[in-house]
Structures are given as C-alpha cells and as structure tokens.
C-alpha positions as CSV (number, residue, x, y, z in Angstrom):
1,X,0.0,0.3,-0.1
2,X,1.1,3.4,-0.9
3,X,-0.2,6.8,0.6
4,X,-1.0,9.6,-2.2
5,X,-2.9,12.2,-2.5
6,X,-6.4,11.7,-4.3
7,X,-8.1,15.0,-5.5
8,X,-10.9,16.2,-3.6
9,X,-10.9,13.8,-0.9
10,X,-7.3,14.0,0.9
11,X,-4.7,11.2,1.4
12,X,-5.8,8.0,0.6
13,X,-4.1,4.4,0.5
14,X,-3.7,2.7,-3.1
15,X,-2.6,-1.1,-3.8
16,X,0.8,-1.4,-5.0
17,X,0.1,-5.2,-6.3
18,X,-2.4,-7.0,-6.8
19,X,-4.5,-8.2,-3.2
20,X,-6.5,-11.4,-3.1
21,X,-10.2,-11.4,-1.2
22,X,-9.6,-12.5,2.1
23,X,-6.1,-10.9,2.4
24,X,-5.4,-9.4,5.9
25,X,-3.3,-6.1,4.5
26,X,-3.1,-4.1,8.3
27,X,-4.5,-4.3,11.2
28,X,-5.0,-1.0,13.8
29,X,-6.4,0.2,16.8
30,X,-9.1,3.2,16.5
31,X,-8.0,6.9,17.4
32,X,-11.6,7.1,18.3
33,X,-14.9,5.2,19.3
34,X,-18.3,6.3,19.9
35,X,-21.5,4.9,20.4
36,X,-22.5,7.1,17.4
37,X,-26.9,6.6,18.2
38,X,-27.1,8.3,21.2
39,X,-23.9,10.8,21.1
40,X,-23.4,14.0,22.9
41,X,-21.5,16.4,20.9
42,X,-19.8,18.0,23.2
43,X,-19.2,15.2,25.5
44,X,-18.0,13.3,22.7
45,X,-15.6,16.8,22.1
46,X,-14.4,16.8,25.6
47,X,-13.0,13.4,25.7
48,X,-11.3,13.9,22.4
49,X,-9.7,16.9,23.9
50,X,-7.9,15.0,26.7
51,X,-6.6,12.6,24.0
52,X,-3.0,11.9,23.0
53,X,-1.3,14.8,20.9
54,X,-0.4,12.5,18.6
55,X,-4.2,10.8,18.1
56,X,-5.2,14.5,17.8
57,X,-3.4,15.3,15.0
58,X,-3.6,11.7,13.0
59,X,-7.0,12.7,13.8
60,X,-7.4,16.2,12.4
61,X,-5.3,15.1,9.6
62,X,-8.0,12.9,7.9
63,X,-10.0,14.2,5.3
64,X,-12.4,17.1,6.3
65,X,-15.5,18.6,4.5
66,X,-15.3,21.6,5.1
67,X,-18.9,23.3,4.0
68,X,-20.7,20.0,5.2
69,X,-21.9,21.8,8.2
70,X,-23.6,24.3,6.0
71,X,-26.1,21.1,4.9
72,X,-29.2,21.6,6.8
73,X,-30.4,17.5,6.1
74,X,-27.2,17.0,8.4
75,X,-27.5,19.9,11.0
76,X,-30.8,17.9,11.2
77,X,-29.3,14.3,11.4
78,X,-26.8,15.4,14.2
79,X,-28.7,18.3,16.2
80,X,-26.1,20.7,15.2
81,X,-27.2,23.6,15.9
82,X,-25.0,26.8,17.3
83,X,-21.9,24.6,18.4
84,X,-18.1,25.9,18.5
85,X,-16.0,26.0,15.0
86,X,-13.7,23.4,16.7
87,X,-16.8,20.8,17.6
88,X,-18.2,20.9,14.2
89,X,-14.9,20.5,12.7
90,X,-14.4,17.2,14.7
91,X,-18.2,16.0,13.6
92,X,-17.5,16.6,10.1
93,X,-14.5,14.4,10.3
94,X,-16.2,12.3,12.0
95,X,-18.9,11.6,9.5
96,X,-17.2,11.2,6.5
97,X,-14.4,8.7,8.0
98,X,-16.4,6.8,10.6
99,X,-17.3,3.2,9.9
100,X,-19.2,0.8,12.2
101,X,-17.3,-1.4,14.7
102,X,-18.6,-5.0,15.2
103,X,-21.9,-6.2,14.7
104,X,-23.0,-5.2,10.9
105,X,-26.5,-3.9,11.3
106,X,-28.8,-1.6,8.7
107,X,-29.7,2.3,9.2
108,X,-33.1,1.0,10.4
109,X,-32.0,-1.9,12.8
110,X,-29.5,0.5,14.7
111,X,-28.5,-0.3,18.4
112,X,-27.8,2.3,20.9
113,X,-24.9,0.1,21.4
114,X,-23.6,0.0,18.1
115,X,-20.1,1.3,18.2
116,X,-18.4,3.3,15.0
117,X,-14.5,4.6,14.8
118,X,-12.2,6.4,12.9
119,X,-8.9,4.5,11.9
120,X,-5.8,6.7,10.9
121,X,-5.2,3.8,8.0
122,X,-8.2,2.5,6.8
123,X,-9.6,6.0,6.7
124,X,-7.6,6.2,4.0
125,X,-8.8,3.7,1.6
126,X,-11.8,4.3,-1.1
127,X,-15.1,2.8,0.6
128,X,-18.4,3.5,-0.5
129,X,-21.5,3.7,2.4
130,X,-22.3,0.0,1.6
131,X,-20.8,-2.7,3.7
132,X,-17.9,-4.6,1.5
133,X,-15.5,-5.4,3.8
134,X,-14.8,-6.6,7.1
135,X,-12.9,-5.3,9.7
C-alpha cells in the first residue's frame, strides 16, 4: 500500500500490487470510538480533547469536508446548531471517516450500543457507504 494525494478527497491508500479477496492488509486500533446512536457532541469532543496530542493530530489530518455543516439535513440529523467551530470540525471529520465496529446492522436496526470508530489508515482506503469490507 502507498499513501497518495487523491484529488478532492485528501490522502488515500492505494494498492501497489494485486490483493486477493480475504487478504489481511493491515490491523490497527481506532483513534476514536463513539456510541453513535446516542451521541452527545460536547461530551464526545471533551473526551477527544484529553487524548494524546499525536492521536489528535492524526485525527485532524483525515479528510475534512469543509462546508458539510452548511447542509441543513446534516445539521438536523446530528442536531448541530450552535456548537463551537472546533466541535463542528470534529463531527465533519467523524461523519465522513467513521465506520461501524462489530455487529453489522442496517440503519433502521441501529442499536444504542452500536459503535463507530475512526481509523488512521483505514480512513484512507477508498470505500463506499455500503459494507464491502470486513474489519
């Protein structure tokens, strides 16, 4: 795998050789894990603020869809109204880079204990919103 700049998407990992299905490419721990269904923005951001400086740097280096907060549908879904700019940036990055952890459920069946996480390397793999990979 090689890290490259992907136009309009930030940094990405691309394969340097053919990878057969079922091959483990890498294993990593998440930078951040959140119970997504019952999230409280300010609480999660405060937890984030006490993380190691290197973890925070890695998190903020991930793709940030600046302007997403202007989308009214996104603001309503995440109940983001008058949060500080740093909190909004934290959630923009989380929303576009996070993946479900553990049991796969549909959005309709999402349970309050379902977890989502942000991974430094995994976030750089080109992926769709539908599950097509296994962690």
